[in-house]
C-alpha atoms as one frame of an Amber mdcrd trajectory, in Angstrom:
protein
  75.538  89.902 112.102  76.999  87.073 110.010  76.153  83.486 110.814  78.747
  81.663 113.019  79.744  78.310 111.675  82.081  75.356 112.911  85.306  74.511
 110.965  85.540  70.435 110.759  89.227  70.668 111.192  91.611  73.746 111.021
  94.673  72.990 108.871  97.844  72.216 110.496  99.451  75.598 109.385  99.264
  78.091 106.359 101.751  80.496 105.343 101.119  83.818 103.422 103.492  86.423
 102.278 102.966  90.131 101.062 105.463  92.589  99.546 106.369  96.149 100.520
 105.002  99.095  98.643 105.955 102.845  97.705 102.789 105.273  97.026 102.664
 108.494  95.732 105.877 108.431  93.584 106.029 112.198  94.004 102.965 113.948
  92.406 100.838 111.056  92.327  99.336 111.562  95.337  97.072 108.880  96.757
  96.782 107.805  93.466 100.163 105.901  92.520 101.887 102.940  93.993 104.515
 100.305  93.282 105.357  96.976  94.805 108.787  96.220  95.979 110.937  93.098
  96.517 110.604  93.345 100.442 108.471  90.892 102.026 106.526  89.928 104.837
 106.046  86.203 105.422 103.754  84.762 108.126 103.026  81.056 109.190  99.963
  80.789 111.241  99.673  77.225 112.991  96.323  76.730 115.065  96.997  74.866
 118.309  94.776  72.674 120.431  96.284  73.556 123.655  98.602  76.357 125.270
  98.567  80.174 124.980  98.523  82.141 121.895 101.798  83.313 120.748 103.802
  85.327 118.283 107.527  85.425 117.244 109.155  88.006 114.722 112.214  87.845
 113.079 113.724  90.783 111.192 112.092  94.419 111.089 109.756  95.181 114.108
 110.833  92.208 116.129 110.865  94.359 119.472 107.620  96.192 118.296 105.044
  93.783 116.946 102.865  91.793 119.493  99.667  90.266 120.137  98.084  93.723
 120.662  94.842  95.237 119.267  96.925  97.399 116.924  98.520  94.321 115.007
  97.433  94.733 111.344  98.045  91.289 110.564  95.459  90.141 113.186  92.993
  92.846 112.262  93.170  91.522 108.779  92.752  87.907 109.647  89.894  88.552
 111.975  87.979  90.775 109.281  88.518  87.731 106.923  87.283  85.012 109.119
  84.311  87.255 109.957  83.394  87.290 106.296  83.382  83.382 106.493  81.416
  83.193 109.787  84.412  82.053 111.665  85.813  82.780 114.842  89.610  82.984
 115.116  91.393  79.860 116.421  94.031  80.004 119.158  97.268  80.341 117.314
 101.046  80.269 116.871 102.044  83.054 114.644 105.723  83.376 113.053 106.654
  86.322 111.170 109.463  87.105 109.069 109.485  90.764 107.983 111.769  92.717
 105.619 109.682  95.693 105.630 110.830  98.560 107.976 107.725  99.907 110.124
 106.650 103.627 109.664 108.941 104.067 106.945 106.461 104.805 103.991 106.833
 101.199 102.666 103.518  99.953 103.216 104.242  97.853 106.259 100.712  97.992
 107.581  99.180  97.224 104.123 101.304  94.352 103.687 100.181  93.021 107.074
  96.547  93.735 106.593  96.601  91.867 103.109  98.622  88.880 104.565  96.129
  88.621 107.432  93.054  88.421 104.973  94.890  85.771 102.876  95.611  83.936
 105.909  91.866  83.928 106.781  91.265  82.552 102.981  93.758  79.645 103.700
  92.369  78.649 107.156  88.857  78.693 105.956  89.672  76.860 102.945  87.581
  79.435 100.835  87.807  82.605  98.613  86.433  85.915  99.256  84.238  87.128
  96.551  85.650  88.936  93.558  86.819  92.625  94.742  86.041  91.877  98.406
  89.488  91.128  99.437  90.606  94.566  98.225  87.683  96.285  99.835  88.490
  94.805 103.161  92.015  95.745 102.970  91.308  99.157 101.958  88.745  99.450
 104.750  91.374  98.601 107.264  94.031 100.772 105.727  92.003 103.632 104.518
  94.704 104.070 101.714  93.750 101.779  98.633  97.218 102.835  96.958  99.385
 100.860  99.172  96.682  98.129  99.658  96.235  97.734  95.755  99.988  97.409
  94.998 100.561  94.750  98.055  97.565  92.710  96.855  98.160  92.849  92.973
 101.881  93.499  92.593 103.271  95.774  90.020 102.439  99.509  89.176  98.995
 100.524  90.096  96.648 103.596  89.492  93.850 104.202  91.961  90.891 105.947
  90.664  89.597 107.024  94.143  85.951 106.454  93.568  83.934 103.981  95.497
  83.856 100.695  93.634  86.509 101.741  90.992  89.041  98.854  90.202  92.619
  99.973  90.283  94.395  99.831  87.006  97.486  97.617  87.132 100.734  97.079
  84.926 103.827  94.821  85.127 106.807  97.231  86.172 109.334  97.809  83.174
 111.835  94.982  83.365 114.757  97.430  83.606 113.637  99.155  86.601 115.546
  99.392  89.849 114.671 101.217  93.132 117.211 102.864  95.355 115.849 103.304
  98.910 117.145 105.248 101.637 115.551 104.415 105.045 116.147 106.911 107.967
 116.288 105.756 111.302 113.726 108.151 112.166 109.943 107.094 111.793 107.371
 109.482 110.500 103.748 108.411 111.439 101.119 108.726 108.503  98.690 110.461
 110.577 100.860 113.219 111.780 102.466 113.718 108.193  98.906 114.056 106.915
  98.107 116.761 109.494 100.766 118.813 107.693  98.820 119.274 104.724  96.607
 122.165 103.645  92.949 121.895 103.629  92.888 123.057  99.984  95.413 123.930
  97.260  95.676 126.269  94.159  94.259 125.330  90.968  97.534 125.955  89.507
  99.314 123.544  91.800  96.488 120.938  91.248  96.871 121.397  87.331 100.570
 120.836  87.766 100.348 117.622  89.467  97.850 116.155  86.876 100.431 116.829
  84.322 103.275 115.282  86.342 101.323 112.557  87.145 100.168 111.697  83.955
 103.930 111.659  82.781 104.645 108.950  85.424 101.986 106.714  84.227 102.969
 107.265  80.896 106.454 106.378  81.617 105.604 103.070  83.654 102.946 102.101
  81.687 104.856 102.162  78.462 108.062 101.050  79.581 109.771 103.214  76.608
 109.890 106.627  78.146 111.440 106.149  81.755 112.926 109.591  81.191 109.655
 111.135  82.012 109.958 109.584  85.441 111.948 112.880  86.305 108.347 114.021
  87.089 108.722 112.203  90.360 110.672 114.901  91.634 108.348 117.687  90.864
 105.312 117.565  93.374 103.354 120.597  94.758 100.558 118.985  96.622 102.121
 117.307  99.604 106.132 117.235  99.821 106.616 120.994 100.286 104.264 120.745
 103.304 106.006 117.636 104.743 109.616 119.232 104.336 109.247 121.154 107.660
 108.908 117.608 109.340 111.599 116.168 107.192 114.316 118.914 106.091 116.700
 116.529 104.708 114.266 115.328 102.003 115.361 117.910  99.250 119.070 117.187
  99.536 118.392 113.433  99.404 116.301 113.680  96.400 118.916 116.223  94.672
 121.720 113.617  95.665 119.850 110.991  94.002 119.309 112.645  90.676 122.805
 114.037  90.602 123.893 110.310  90.788 122.002 109.287  87.712 118.353 108.261
  89.168 115.673 109.138  86.685 113.312 110.653  89.532 113.196 110.487  93.365
 110.524 111.351  95.958 109.361 110.679  99.407 107.992 107.112  99.734 104.484
 107.636 100.873 104.411 109.660 104.075 107.968 108.851 104.402 110.731 108.812
 106.006 111.993 106.582 103.160 113.163 108.192  99.998 112.845 106.147  96.721
 114.810 106.763  93.644 114.158 104.903  90.218 116.768 104.018  87.986 116.733
 102.150  84.595 119.747  99.869  85.439 121.201  98.442  88.789 124.394 100.280
  88.395 122.531 103.575  88.506 120.247 102.692  91.353 123.437 101.618  93.324
 125.132 105.107  92.605 121.846 106.866  93.737 121.743 104.643  96.987 125.305
 105.397  97.788 124.603 109.231  97.170 121.818 109.484  99.361 123.670 107.430
 102.195 126.687 109.977 101.597 124.049 113.073 101.816 122.538 111.511 104.795
 125.903 111.408 106.715 126.774 114.963 105.858 123.162 116.057 107.214 123.866
 113.766 110.511 120.837 111.581 109.425 121.110 108.042 110.504 119.763 105.262
 108.272 120.562 102.689 105.509 120.472 102.510 101.919 119.662  99.514  99.554
 118.486  98.723  96.135 115.523  96.449  95.143 113.505  95.597  92.350 109.876
  96.411  91.713 107.867  93.003  91.588 105.091  91.887  89.521 103.799  89.481
  92.048 101.400  90.525  94.793 100.585  88.967  98.065 100.068  85.231  97.784
  99.351  82.073  99.776 102.304  79.624  99.622
């Protein structure tokens, strides 16, 4: 039990922001992720009187509340606990561009934003590596947490205490996203996976994942991102829950995307391209394919971002 201490005076308000992220990138299951230019921005203002409140603009405005499942509040409370502080009564204002339950790391962004807000309120920094450790503890998925916190393209080693490797994304890279209106919950999509896979399939994915790492880390062989569309460990088992996936991936590839895959556990499909025009064609092609398949949703083009979460 950490010793409780008093804060002489809370700051009047703190603002933090955290980016979206896309994990797996096809065969890099639970190992690869990239930060994307969609942001959650939160302002926390301690108040002396009145009831705690939250207001949300953008994604999740009718779903995010002051309940026990709010990942921002969970992150904030975990962070303040590290400093021996009780949360103040707060007014919370959120502006959110990250769709919920669409495989774009919305919960990781909220958890990391909460931890940073705790640092800002306490006027202190967590020990090296502690912030990522806490975010991973909350999320149980270090890939999204690492990309959100660090920005860029990350490789997660998986072992306890293993620091993620991070690279700036190639400057020419764009991401086309098709975000269906249907939500796919991570827990349900995990349950679709088999308890074991064949040695052949595991070896296949190791090779394809290495190609993606080589492409993004070097920035000079982006053609190898075609490996994104060649997974054998998780996407085939998730297709029964999202049968439109193969056609959306094929549409993006036919329109000029270097590679395409399910983003995290879905339902967003991400396609990477080496220029904006190709990304826009891929986005339009996925939207057209979704219309044919009677799948409601929206398409957009964003950049991968080198910057991770930060206190503003």
